[in-house]
N, C-alpha and C positions, 0 to 999 in steps of 0.2 A: 508587482511582485505578489504572488498568490498568498492568501492568509495561512499562516501556520496553524497547527491543530487547535491551539487553545486561545487564539485571538477572538475578541468579542466581535460577533457578526450582527447580532440583533440585541437591541435594548428595549425592553417592554415596560412601559409605565401605564398606570391607569388611575382614574378617580382623583385627578388633580383638583377638580372643581374650581377652576380659576374664575374669579369674579364673585364667588360666594364667600361671605364673611366667616363661614365655618371652616374654610380651607386655611391651613397653616401656610400656604403659599401665596395667599391673597393679602396684600398690605392691609393692616388693621385700621378700622375707623372707630373712633370712640363714639359713644352714644350721642346722637344729635349732630353728627358731623356732615350729614347730607350725602349727596350722591356724586361727589367729585371723582374724576377719573384718575387712577394712579399715575404718577409721573416716574416711578421707579419700582422695581420688584427685587429687593435684595435677596429674598429667600430663593427665588428662581435662579438668580445669578450664582448663589452658593451651590445649588443643586447641579447646575451645569458645570461648574468648576470641579466638583467631585467626580462627575461622570467623565470629564476630560482627563482627570488624573488616572482613571482606569484605562480609558481607550488609548491614551498616548503611549501606553506600554505595549500595545500591539506590535508584533514584529513585522507584519506585512503592511502594505499600503492601502488595503481595502478598508474604507470607512464603514462602520456599522449603519444599519437602518434603524431608525427610531420607530417603534410601534406604540401608538397611543391606543390603549385597549378600552376606550370608552370613558365618558364623563370627564374628559380633559377640560372641556368648557362647561361652566355652570350655567347653561342657558335657561334652566328652569327659573332661576331666581336672580340672574344677572343680566344686564343689558348687553346688546351686541357691543356697544362702545367699550364697556369696561372689560368684558371677557376677552374680546379680540385684542384690546390694548395689552392685556397680560399675556396672551398667547404670543403676541408680537414680541414682548420682552423675552419670552422663552426662546423664540426663533433667533433673536439677535444674539442671545447668549450661546446658543448651540452652533450658529453658523457665522462666526466671526470671520471676516475675509482673511484667508491664509491660515486660519486655525479652525477650520470646520470640524465639528465633532461627528457629524453624521452625513450620509450621502443623500438621504431623502426621508420623508415621513410617510408612514402608512397609518391611516386613521380608521379605527373600527369604532363607530359610534355606539354609545350606550343608551340608557334611557334619558339621562339629563342633557345629552347633546344629540339626541335622535334627529333633530332637525338638520344637522349637518348632512346626514344621509339623505333626507328628503330633498334638500337643495341639490345635492350631487346627482341623485336619481332622476329628478325632473330635468336637470340640465342635460344629462346624458340622453334621456329620451327625446328631448328637443333636437339634439344632434342627429339621433336616429331618424326622426321624422324628416329633418331637412335633407338627409342623404338618401331617403327612400325613393323608389320609383313611383311617380304619381299614378301610373297605370295599375299599381297593385294596392292591396289593402294595407293600411298602416300597420307597422309592426306592433306586437304586444308589448306592454310595459311590465317589466319584472320588478318585484319588490325586494329582490336580493341580488347579490353578485355571485359568481362562482367564487369558491374560497381561495383560489390560487392567486399568487401575487400578480400574475399577468392580467388579471381581470379587474384591476383597480380602476375606478372612475376618478377623474380629476375633481378636486374641490375648488370650484371657481372662487368661492369666498375666501378660503384660506390661502389659495395661490395668489389672489389679489393682495392679500396681506403680505405675503412673501415678496411680491414685487414692490410694494410700498417700502418695505424695509430695505430692499436692495436699491433704493433711490429712484424707483419708477421706471427702470429700464430692464434689468435682469433680476429675476426672483432669486432670493438667497437659497431656496430649496424648492422641491416639488412635493405637493401633498396629494396623495391618492387615497380614495375611500374604498374600503371593502367592508361589506356588511351582509349578515351579522357574524359570519365566521371567516377567519383567515387560517388557511392550512399551509404551513411551511413543510415541504416534503424533501427529504434527502434525495440526492441524485439517484441512488440505488433503489429508491422507492420503498425501502423497508422500515423507514422511520418517519414519523410525522409529529409536528407540534401544532395542535389545534387551539386557536385563540378566539375566545368569545367574551364579550363584556360580562355576561353572567345574568342579565336581567330575566332571561327566559327560563331560568332555574326556579323562579318564584311564581306562584299562582297569580299574584296580583297583576303581573304584567301580561298574563294570558287571560285577563278577565273576560274579554269578549268571547273567546272560544269557550270558556267554562260556562258563561251565562247563556250562550247559544244552546249548548247541549242541555242545560237545565230547563230552559223555556221551550225548547223544541226537541223533546225526547226522540232518540234514534238518530240524531245528527252525528256523523262520524267525527272523531277527534282528529285534529290536523296531524298528518303523518309526515309532512316534509317541512323543511325550514321555510320554504316559500309560503306554504299554507299558514304556518304560525304567524309569520310577519304580516301576510295579507289580511288576516283576520283581526290583528291587534295593533297595527301600525298607527291608526288614527288615535286610538286611546293612549298609546305610549307617547306619541308626538305631542298631543295637546296637553295632557295632564302633567307630564314630566319635562317637556321641552319648550312649551309655549305659555302655559298658564300664568307664570309669574311675571311675564312681560305684557300682560293684557291690561295695561293702563292702571288706573287707581284701583279698580275692582280686582285686578290680578294681584296687586300688592297686598290687598286686604286678605284675599284667599290664600296668598302665599303665607302670611302670618298664621292663619288658621291651620294650613297644611303642616307648617313647621311644628306646630303644637301637637296636632293629632298624630303625626307619624312617630313621635317620641313618647313612650309611656311615662318617662320622668316628667315631661312637660305637662302631659294630660293630668297626672295626679296632682302636680303642683298648682294647676290652674282650674281644677275641677269645680271648686266652689264658685269661682268667678264666672266660668262659662255657664254653669248651671243657673246662676242668678240672671245672666243676660238672656239665656234661652227661655227661662220661665216668664220673663217680662214680655218676650216676643211671641210666645206660644200660649195657647189656652188648651192645655191637655184635657181631654175628656175624662170624666169620672174622678177627677182630682179637685176637691172643693176649694183649695187654698193655694196661693202662690208658694207658701212655705213648703207644703207637701210636694208641689211640682219641683221645687228646687232639690228636695231630698231625693226624689225619684230620678231626676236627671243626673244628679251627682253620682248616685249609685250606678247608673247606666254608664257614665263616663269611666268610673273606676273599673267596671267590668270590661269595657272596651279596651282600656289601657293594658289589661292583662292578657288580651287575646289577639287583637288586631294590630300586629306590629310587624314591620318589615325585618328582614334578616339582620340588617346592620344593628338593630337594637335588641336582638336576642342575646341574652347574657349567659346562656348555658354552656358556651364553648365557642370554638372557632367556626362552627357551623351547626345548624339544627338538622335533625333527621329529615325533615320535610324538604329543606333546600338541597341537601345532598341527594336525596331521592329525585328531586326535580332536575338537578344537574345531570345525573346519570340517565334519566329518561330522555333528556334533550340530546345528550351526546350519543348514547347507544342506539337511539332511534333515528330521528331526523338528521342529525349530523353525520352518522355513519352512512345514511343513504346519500347525502350530499357528497361525501368523500368517494363513495363507489361510483357515482356519476362523473365526478371530476377526474379521478385517476384510475378507475377500474377496480379498486379494492380498498380495504381499510388496512393500512400498515400494521403489522403485529406490534411494533414498538411505538406506542402512542402516548403522548404527553398532552394534557389539557391545561391551559393557562386561562384564568379568568380573574375578575376583580369584583366590583359591584357591592360586595358585602362589607367592605372596609375592614375585614378581619383576616389578615394574612395567615396562611398556613401552608404546609406541605403534607402530602399524603399519597398513599397508593390505595386505589379502590378496586373492588371486584364485585359487581352486583350479583345477586343470587341468580342462578340459571345462565350466567354468562361466563364461559371458560376463557377469560383473559383478564389481565390486570392493566390498569391505566394509572399513570403517574399524574398527580394533580398539584398545581401550584396556584395559590391565590395571591394577587399583588396588593391586596389591602386597599387603603385609601388615605388621603392626606387631609382629612377633616376631623375637627373636634366639635361634635354637636350634641354632647350630653353633659349635663351639669355634674353628674357623678363620674368620676374616673372609671374607665372600663378597660381593663388590661388587654382584652382581646383586640381592641381597635388599634390599628397601626398601618404602616406602609412598608412595602417591599418593592424592589426592582428586580425583574427577572432578566437574566442574560442568557444568550445562546451563542454557540460557536458554529462554524460551518457544518460540522457533523451533527448539529442539532442536539448536542449535550446541553442540558438545562441546569442552571443554578440560580438560587434566589438569594438576594442580599437583603436581609431584614434591616430596615433603617431605624424604626422606633416602634414602640408600643405605648399606648396611653397608660396612665397610672397617676397616683398621687404625686403632687409636687413637680409637675411638668413632664411626667411620663418617664420612660426608660429608653435611652438610645442604645441600640444593640450593635449594629454594624457587623453582623455575623452572616456568613455564607452557609446556605443549607442545601442539601439534596432533597429528593422527593420523600425520603423517609425522615426528614427533619434533622438529619445528622450534620454536624458542622463539617464544612469542607466537602465531604462526600466524594464526588467524582474527581478525576484528575483536573477537569476544567474548573470545578469549584475550588480545588486546592490552589490552582493558578490565580484565581480571583482573590483568594485569601492572601496570597503572597503579595499581590499588587496592593491590596488594601492596607496590609500591615507593614509593608516596607521591607520584606525579606522573609526567608523561610522560617525564622524564629517566631514570626507573627506577634511581636511584642510592641513594635513602634508603629502606631497608626499615623498616616500622613496628617499634617496639620490642617489641611482643608477639610478633612472629615471631622476632626474635632471641632472646628469652627461651625460646621453644619449642625453637629450634635448639640453644641451649646446654644445655638440660635433656636433650634427646635424646642429645647427645654424652656427657653424664655417665651417663645411664641405660644406653646401649649398652655403654659401658666397664665399668660395674659389673655389668651382667647377665652379661657374659662372664667376669668375675672370679669371680662366684658359681658359674657353671657349672663352672669349673676347680676351685674349692674343693670342690664337691659330688662331682666326679668323683674327685678325689684323696683324699677322705675314706675 
């Protein structure tokens, strides 16, 4: 039976960061608990139960596709064993025999799970080489896929996990990787939802491109998605997807990285870091270790106020520089990729991204561009700041067959365990919004009066309150230790 107009066709999640202790979906370990592998994941089970509550109200028999829009796996700071165990728990919850929630998974890697793309890309190229005519030159290796659903490459790693969960015979689902953009295009080709993890909106992830032009004046700026990835993939892959798993040295640098990326942590530990660095370094022109400590501490304080990634910017849901970077990436390289894939850029365009961990909805129109684009940010599921930060939070984006888009805000951080919202918004941030959004509200609230929320959602909300509070307590304990 075909899907009626407001059935859920796509479910988009991002920034689960499974395997990282900062994630509210990763089972907590108290300080000194070691590196044991989780044996259960109750928060993931609760999340899947809530999604099932919405999807089971579809009128048609078409199951939705799950889209993981990057950083689903916390590969930067978690082992394969732990992160894949947790992703396996999520698969088991979503694909219970006879009660499957989705038909398949489309995985769009981000910066913290970029290596999922590298594994799929290299395996795909190996198949190309094996199938190629030996009388001809080897085919070129691409650093990106086409953005269309039909261009996905199988993830051998995640599909092997799906087979294991299925008992070693039949996988519970199929996982295909598309990178770095996924374009969902309506059959009439007049509407498109473009999904990208969001890391290329920030300068730090295009460091090699920026450094190249600084060191070699006159070099052109990358103009296509392929060129951006080609120039920066090694940097993104190593620093954000491999470094934390590089043995004991990787774990030490992980601890340093976790400190330096968060201005709160830098300020809190500036004196300690300055003392260590002063002992290890002999700074010229500074006659005493005390003076060295003072200069280094001042430098760290200066660093904390300036070099910070978007997720730690507290001025609002996004900074001007990141929104400018997103628009530059979308209206330039991504538009060119769409034109190549389908011949034009649909007039009705929605952009969905995550990465910043600060969910929001907006309509943007860059200067000099005569069009408006709807923007949804899916936020993230981590608590990694000792101070409550109300902009941090998570949302789930839903789409129907017509590619109407609605965002379900799950929670925002804040004092006392944060705020569980469970409200549906359109691109203008209005509750309900479209007819599709209103349908989701009715499913969530248990009727048109929108007063009685289903018990499974209240259970998720209460669990999130407890987890956020406990996560921050553990962070304080570990810092004070």
